[in-house]
N, C-alpha and C positions, 0 to 999 in steps of 0.2 A: 507293301507300303501303303497302297490305297486303302486297304481294309482298316489298317491301324488309324490312319488319318480320319476315316469315316467314323470310327468309334469315338475318337477324340472330339470331333465336331458334334456328334450326337450328344455326347456327355455335356458339352458346353451349353447346348440348347436346352437340355433337360434340367440343368442345375443353375444356369445363368452364367454371367461373365464373372470369372474369378480373378481377383488381384490379390496375391499373397494368400492369406487364409480366409478372405471375405468373398462371398458370392452374393452379388448385389440383388438378384431377383429373389433369392431366398430370404435375404435380410429385409427387403421391401415387403415381402409377403408377411413376415413376422410382425413388422411395424403396423401393417394394415389390420391384422388380427388383434394386436394389442390395443390399437386405437378403438376398434369396434367394441372390444370388451370394456374399455374405459368409458366409452360413451354410454354403454348399458348401465354402468354404475351411476354416471351423471344423470341419466334419464330419470332415475328415482327422485332426484332433487328438483327436476323441472316441474314436478307436480306441486311443489311448494313455491313456485315462482322464480326459481333460479334459471338464468340464461347461460348457456355454454359460451364461453369466450372463444373467439377465433384463435386458432393456433394450438399447437400441441408440442410436446417434447417426447422424442423416442430415443432410446439408447440401449446398448447391450449392458448387461449387468451380471455379476457373479455373486454367488452366495457370500454372505458377510461383507458385501460391498454396498456402498451407497452412492447415489448421485444427488447433487444439490443444484437447484435452479433458483435464481433470484427473481422475485416478482415485486412490483410496486403495488401496494394495496392502499385503500382509502378508508379512513375512519367513517363509520356509519354504514358501510356496506357489510354484507355477509358473503362468505366464500366457502365453496367446497372444492377441494383438490382431490381428484379421483385418478387412480392409477390401476393398470392391469398389466400382468406379465404373461408372456407365452414362452414356451420352450420347456426347460427343465425346472423352472421355479415351482416351489410348492407353497411358499408363504412370503408375502411382501408387507411392508408397512409404510405409511406416509406420516410425516411429522412436519410441523411448522416452527420456525425459529425467528426471533426478532433480529434487528440489525446488530445487537450486541452478542448474538449467538445463544441467547437464553431460549429454552424451549417454551413455546406458547401453549396456553391451555386450549385444546381443541376437543371437538366431539369426534372420537375415532370410529372408524368402521373397518373391519378386517374380515375377509372371507377368502382365505387361502391365497389365490393369485390375484385377488382384487382387494384394494384398500382405498380408504378415503379419510380425509380430515376436514371437519367443518370449523371455520374460524371467523371471528368478527373482531377486527383490529380496533383498538381504542385510539391509536395514533396512526396517521397516514405516513407512509414511507416504505423503504425497502424491507422485505421479508425474504426468508429462505425456506424453500420446500425441499425436504429430503425424502427420496424414495430409497428404501433399503430392502434388499433381498435377505430374508432371515433363514430360509431353508430351500434347498434344491440344488440347482446347477446353473450353468450358463443359460441366460434367457434374454429376451428383448422385452422392454417395458415401454409403456406410453403413459404420459401424465397430461391431463387436461384440467381446466378449472371452470367453475360456474360462479356466478355472482348475482346478487340482488340488493 
């Protein structure tokens, strides 16, 4: 009995605390890696004067699934929305929509598990940023954005 309990305790420490099918330390590790990769993408835009906004969004995502985040943007500013996925993702995409749900014209960037969309709104207000996994399997993604 003691040996079995020791193996269970060791497994918990190696994988993290699990509730249902979610192991928190592994999930947190994936979020940290996805955020670091998204920051690398955003770093390219900092050379053009863009500043990374505080905050980020991380979530699990499946192939052919998308996640949408609402943001408030201001006319006269320029934005870059950068995302990266870790796990089994092979290709992701980022798109921006106006408050009516119409796709906005953006400057796209895609590089397998990293993607970004550059956008300069003509009208201030709510917009929606969609991160979509186009190919792969269950993954964790992180979205950050820069402005100037």
